N, C-alpha and C positions, 0 to 999 in steps of 0.2 A: 112675234110671230112663229111658235116653235114648230121645225122643221123634224120634228120626230112623230111615229103614227105612236098615236096612243093603243095599240091593240097588243096582245101579246104572240109575238113570233112564234107559230107552231110547227113550221116548216119552211126549208129552203130548197132550189131545185132548179129540175126542171121536166117540162108534161107537153110531149110533142103529143100529138091525137093526129089520127087518120080516120075519116068517117064516108065509106064509098058506098054510091048508089047505082043502081042501075038506069033511075030517072031523076032529075029535077026536083026533090021535095017527095020521094019515093021513102019506101023502110029503109035504112042502112043495112047492105050487103057487108059490108068487115065495119065492126066499130073495135079501134083500137085505141087503148092508152098506155102509153111506157111514160117512165117516171125514172129520172135519177134525180136521187134524192140525196144531197151535202150531210143533211141536217135533219131531223125529228125524236121524237122522243121514241121512234123504232129503230132509231139507227141509220148509217148509209145505206146506198143498196139501189139498185136496178129491180123496175117490177113491168114486166107486161101485162096486162088484163086485153083477151083481143077475143071476141066471137065473130066467124063468119062461117060459110057455108065450106070453107076450109078444116076446121075444127066442127063442122056437123052443128051446126049455129047452135053449142055448146059457149058457155062461159069457159074460158083456160085462162090459167094467171101461172107465169112461169116467172123466178125471183132469185137472187144470190140473196136474201134477206128473208127469209120472212115472217119476221117480226115487224120490217118495214112494213111489209105486202101486208099485213092483219092491221099495221094501224091506219095505214091509210082506209085501207076499207071500211074501218069502224069509224074513219073523219073524213076527209074530205070525197077520197072515189067515193065512199056511198054513200054522199050528199049529191054529187054529180050526177052518179047511175046508180039506182036504187039499188037493182039487180044485184051490181056488187059489194052489197051491203053484207051479203048472205058468207059467213067466214067458214061455210061447211064446204065451200070449192077448193078441191086440192091445188096445194100450191107445189108447182115442177121445176126444181132443182134447174139450173141455167148459168151460162157464162157469158158476159156481155161485152159488143164492144163496138165500135163509131167511126165514122171517116167523112170524111166530106168539109167544105166550106160552106155553113149554111145562107153565104150570097145567092149559091151557082146550086147545089145540092146536099144533102144530109141524110148519110146510111147510118141504123140502128142493127144491129147483129146480134140474134142469142142463138145457142145452140144449147139444147141439152142433150138427153140419153137418145132419145127417138126425134128428135126436129130441130129444125136449122128455119128460124124465119127473120126475115130482112126485109126492114120498112125502108123506103126511099119518099123521100121528099126535094122535088124538083119546080123549077121555072116560080121561083120565089117572089113573094113581090115584097113591097116596103112595110116593115116592120110599125108596126104600133105599140103603144104602150098602155095600158091598163090598169086603172087601179082602184078596185071598190071597196067598199069599210064592208064588215062585216052585219049580215043583217041589211043591208041596203037592200034587196030586192027579196020578195016574199021566198020562203023556203034554199035560199043563202045565205044560212047558218059563218059562215068561213067568207073572209076577206081576202082578198090577194092584189098583191102587184105583178105583173107581167110582161115580157114584150114577147107580139105572137107577131110572128111572120109567113105571113099568109102562105101557102103552097097551095099552085094549081093546077101541079102535077101531082100524083102519090099512086104508091102501090105499096103492098104487101106478097110478099112471096112466100110457103111454107115448102120444104122441099120441095123447090125446085118448081111448085104452083102458085100462078099468078092468081090473087081473089079478084073475082068481077066485079063489075063498079067501078065508078070514077069519082073523082071529087067535083063539084059544081064550084061556081062562084057565089059567094057572100056580100050582102054589103053591109060594114059595122060602125054606125053612126055618120054615115057619106065617105066611109072609106071604102074601098075594093077589098075582099075575103075571100074565105074558102070556107069548105069542110074540113079542109086538112091544113093542121097550121102546125109550125114550132113555135114551141113555148121554152124559152128560154128566161134567167133569171126570175123566176117565176117562188115569190113567198107568199106563204097563207098565210091567215092571221085569222085569231078567236076573241 
């Protein structure tokens, strides 16, 4: 039996996300998808795709590598959220840093000319290892192998103002999960 995944590896890195809402099952008041890419056809780098009342409910993209940000829009991120397949959304240049220990809390920070954004995950649960194949689920062209660490607490601040809403608990195949999670050791295939 082969242990080699037969699919083409297109990206590896991290993709923590925050999805906040006012009520369980209600619309997201904040939707943030952060990427730290080690390798992909667009090169390494960081990108944050964020839509919140703090961004006037419009998508903003912050990155230190526009080629990588656009590649993600044209592939994986565009598949995950069709609104982000629009490469006409401007990309704002930013610098990125991180801190924390994912067993307890994790913070990603970006600073651009006009904005400072902090994404923080805390009250972390037990990690889950997820592995899907390309086209395994309808509409999911790409496969992924990732370690997901559910965060039962999360917040996003922009220029010192905290986004409204909160995470909500979820179940993932019988395991406790959340609408917010750290996604580490993430590799996407086609």
